[in-house]
Backbone as a printed PyTorch tensor [residue, N CA C, xyz], in Angstrom:
tensor([[[  59.0350,  241.5740, -101.3410],
         [  60.4100,  241.9540, -101.0950],
         [  61.3310,  241.1100, -101.9830]],

        [[  62.2480,  241.7470, -102.6340],
         [  63.1750,  241.0590, -103.5210],
         [  64.2540,  240.3550, -102.6960]],

        [[  64.5420,  239.0790, -103.0730],
         [  65.6000,  238.3470, -102.3950],
         [  66.9550,  238.8650, -102.8380]],

        [[  67.8740,  238.9050, -101.9130],
         [  69.2280,  239.3480, -102.2230],
         [  70.0490,  238.1830, -102.7300]],

        [[  71.1170,  238.4800, -103.4380],
         [  72.0430,  237.4520, -103.8880],
         [  71.6630,  236.8840, -105.2470]],

        [[  72.3930,  235.8680, -105.6510],
         [  72.1570,  235.2700, -106.9550],
         [  71.0830,  234.1970, -106.8670]],

        [[  70.5490,  233.8110, -108.0190],
         [  69.5300,  232.7750, -108.0590],
         [  70.1500,  231.4290, -107.7170]],

        [[  69.3200,  230.5030, -107.3010],
         [  69.7990,  229.1570, -106.9830],
         [  70.3340,  228.5060, -108.2450]],

        [[  71.5470,  227.9800, -108.1640],
         [  72.1940,  227.4510, -109.3580],
         [  71.9950,  225.9520, -109.5310]],

        [[  71.5590,  225.2600, -108.4890],
         [  71.3760,  223.8110, -108.5890],
         [  70.1770,  223.5030, -109.4700]],

        [[  70.3250,  222.5530, -110.3460],
         [  69.2340,  222.1500, -111.2140],
         [  68.5320,  220.9100, -110.6830]],

        [[  69.0540,  220.3040, -109.6270],
         [  68.4640,  219.0880, -109.0930],
         [  67.7520,  219.3730, -107.7810]],

        [[  66.4490,  219.1660, -107.7850],
         [  65.6350,  219.2500, -106.5850],
         [  64.6940,  218.0510, -106.5980]],

        [[  64.2860,  217.5420, -105.4450],
         [  63.3330,  216.4380, -105.4260],
         [  62.0030,  216.8440, -106.0650]],

        [[  61.2070,  215.8530, -106.4450],
         [  59.9330,  216.1130, -107.1090],
         [  58.9380,  216.8390, -106.2090]],

        [[  59.1450,  216.8320, -104.9020],
         [  58.2230,  217.5020, -103.9860],
         [  58.3360,  219.0210, -104.0650]],

        [[  59.4170,  219.5290, -104.6370],
         [  59.6280,  220.9760, -104.7540],
         [  59.3930,  221.3820, -106.2090]],

        [[  58.3220,  222.1280, -106.4490],
         [  58.0200,  222.5370, -107.8190],
         [  58.6370,  223.8840, -108.1630]],

        [[  58.7750,  224.7640, -107.1680],
         [  59.3590,  226.0870, -107.4090],
         [  60.4520,  226.3440, -106.3700]],

        [[  61.7200,  226.1370, -106.7210],
         [  62.8100,  226.3230, -105.7540],
         [  62.9650,  227.7570, -105.2540]],

        [[  62.4050,  228.7310, -105.9560],
         [  62.5160,  230.1220, -105.5180],
         [  61.7190,  230.3840, -104.2450]],

        [[  60.7990,  229.4920, -103.8800],
         [  59.9920,  229.6580, -102.6750],
         [  60.6740,  229.1060, -101.4270]],

        [[  61.8530,  228.5170, -101.5830],
         [  62.5800,  227.9810, -100.4330],
         [  63.1000,  229.1170,  -99.5590]],

        [[  63.2450,  228.8710,  -98.2570],
         [  63.8110,  229.9050,  -97.3700],
         [  65.2570,  230.2340,  -97.7420]],

        [[  65.7070,  231.3940,  -97.3250],
         [  67.1010,  231.7840,  -97.5540],
         [  68.0290,  230.8180,  -96.8370]],

        [[  69.1910,  230.5690,  -97.4270],
         [  70.2580,  229.7400,  -96.8690],
         [  69.8940,  228.2660,  -96.7440]],

        [[  68.8240,  227.8160,  -97.3980],
         [  68.4600,  226.4000,  -97.4160],
         [  68.8340,  225.8440,  -98.7750]],

        [[  69.4530,  224.6580,  -98.7760],
         [  69.8930,  224.0440, -100.0210],
         [  69.7470,  222.5350,  -99.9200]],

        [[  69.7520,  221.8780, -101.0750],
         [  69.5830,  220.4280, -101.1350],
         [  70.9190,  219.7610, -101.3720]],

        [[  71.2830,  218.8320, -100.4880],
         [  72.5020,  218.0440, -100.6180],
         [  72.0840,  216.7050, -101.1990]],

        [[  72.4860,  216.4100, -102.4370],
         [  72.0260,  215.1890, -103.0920],
         [  72.9050,  213.9730, -102.8130]],

        [[  73.8730,  214.0840, -101.9230],
         [  74.7130,  212.9310, -101.6120],
         [  73.9040,  211.8870, -100.8490]],

        [[  74.1880,  210.6380, -101.1150],
         [  73.4570,  209.5540, -100.4620],
         [  72.0040,  209.5620, -100.8810]],

        [[  71.1060,  209.4870,  -99.9080],
         [  69.6670,  209.5120, -100.1960],
         [  69.1570,  210.9350, -100.3440]],

        [[  69.9690,  211.9230, -100.0190],
         [  69.5890,  213.3240, -100.1190],
         [  69.1150,  213.8780,  -98.7920]],

        [[  69.2730,  215.1820,  -98.6120],
         [  68.8410,  215.8460,  -97.3820],
         [  68.8100,  217.3440,  -97.6160]],

        [[  67.9700,  218.0450,  -96.8670],
         [  67.8850,  219.4940,  -96.9100],
         [  68.7780,  220.0600,  -95.8250]],

        [[  69.5920,  221.0470,  -96.1900],
         [  70.5790,  221.6200,  -95.2840],
         [  70.3060,  223.1130,  -95.0870]],

        [[  70.7390,  223.6220,  -93.9400],
         [  70.6260,  225.0390,  -93.6120],
         [  72.0130,  225.5600,  -93.2710]],

        [[  72.4350,  226.6370,  -93.9200],
         [  73.7070,  227.2930,  -93.6040],
         [  73.4650,  228.3370,  -92.5220]],

        [[  74.3460,  228.3930,  -91.5400],
         [  74.2340,  229.3810,  -90.4700],
         [  75.6220,  229.7250,  -89.9590]],

        [[  75.7230,  230.7830,  -89.1820],
         [  76.9850,  231.1880,  -88.5810],
         [  76.9380,  230.8620,  -87.0970]],

        [[  77.9050,  230.0920,  -86.6260],
         [  78.0000,  229.7330,  -85.2150],
         [  78.3680,  230.9840,  -84.4210]],

        [[  77.5360,  231.3370,  -83.4510],
         [  77.7700,  232.5700,  -82.6930],
         [  78.9860,  232.4920,  -81.7780]],

        [[  79.3370,  231.3120,  -81.3240],
         [  80.4730,  231.1650,  -80.4160],
         [  81.7960,  231.2350,  -81.1690]],

        [[  81.9020,  230.4920,  -82.2730],
         [  83.1710,  230.4270,  -83.0000],
         [  83.2280,  231.3610,  -84.2100]],

        [[  82.0940,  231.9460,  -84.5920],
         [  81.9820,  232.8210,  -85.7710],
         [  82.3450,  232.1030,  -87.0640]],

        [[  82.1600,  230.7800,  -87.1010],
         [  82.4190,  230.0000,  -88.3060],
         [  81.0940,  229.6740,  -88.9920]],

        [[  81.1560,  229.5400,  -90.3100],
         [  79.9780,  229.1470,  -91.0690],
         [  79.8060,  227.6400,  -90.9480]],

        [[  78.5840,  227.2130,  -90.6990],
         [  78.2650,  225.8020,  -90.5060],
         [  77.0380,  225.4400,  -91.3290]],

        [[  76.8200,  224.1470,  -91.5030],
         [  75.6160,  223.6250,  -92.1410],
         [  75.0480,  222.5430,  -91.2490]],

        [[  73.7100,  222.4710,  -91.2100],
         [  73.0760,  221.4040,  -90.4510],
         [  71.9090,  220.8510,  -91.2460]],

        [[  71.6550,  219.5620,  -91.0490],
         [  70.5630,  218.8820,  -91.7290],
         [  69.2600,  219.2880,  -91.0630]],

        [[  68.2570,  219.6800,  -91.8740],
         [  66.9900,  220.0780,  -91.2810],
         [  65.8670,  219.0890,  -91.5800]],

        [[  65.9370,  218.3500,  -92.6980],
         [  64.9230,  217.3340,  -92.9810],
         [  65.3830,  216.4350,  -94.1190]],

        [[  64.5890,  215.4030,  -94.3750],
         [  64.9570,  214.4160,  -95.3880],
         [  64.6180,  214.9110,  -96.7930]],

        [[  64.9930,  214.1300,  -97.7820],
         [  64.7740,  214.5150,  -99.1770],
         [  63.2960,  214.5170,  -99.5400]],

        [[  62.4750,  213.7510,  -98.8430],
         [  61.0540,  213.6440,  -99.1770],
         [  60.2110,  214.7550,  -98.5530]],

        [[  60.8110,  215.6960,  -97.8610],
         [  60.0730,  216.7540,  -97.1710],
         [  59.3830,  217.6840,  -98.1700]],

        [[  58.2050,  218.1500,  -97.7950],
         [  57.4850,  219.1090,  -98.6300],
         [  57.9850,  220.5240,  -98.3210]],

        [[  57.5190,  221.4670,  -99.1040],
         [  57.9220,  222.8570,  -98.8980],
         [  57.4650,  223.3690,  -97.5310]],

        [[  56.2780,  222.9620,  -97.1060],
         [  55.7710,  223.3530,  -95.7890],
         [  56.6440,  222.8030,  -94.6640]],

        [[  57.1030,  221.5760,  -94.7920],
         [  57.9650,  220.9790,  -93.7660],
         [  59.3260,  221.6620,  -93.7270]],

        [[  59.8290,  222.0870,  -94.8540],
         [  61.1180,  222.7830,  -94.8910],
         [  61.0110,  224.1300,  -94.2090]],

        [[  59.9130,  224.8460,  -94.4370],
         [  59.7080,  226.1320,  -93.7750],
         [  59.5470,  225.9330,  -92.3000]]])
């Protein structure tokens, strides 16, 4: 199945990720500080877009999924 939307534009990913195209939808890497993996979602109560930290920068692709 073809992914919708544009390709990931960030050129910086930790060394544990060899192919960023295999990441789940709406997951992105925040390189501030020590780094962290974030997930974008819509809050069902307020209908606002939010982001939450899902794992550390050293996480493997399996841990992110």
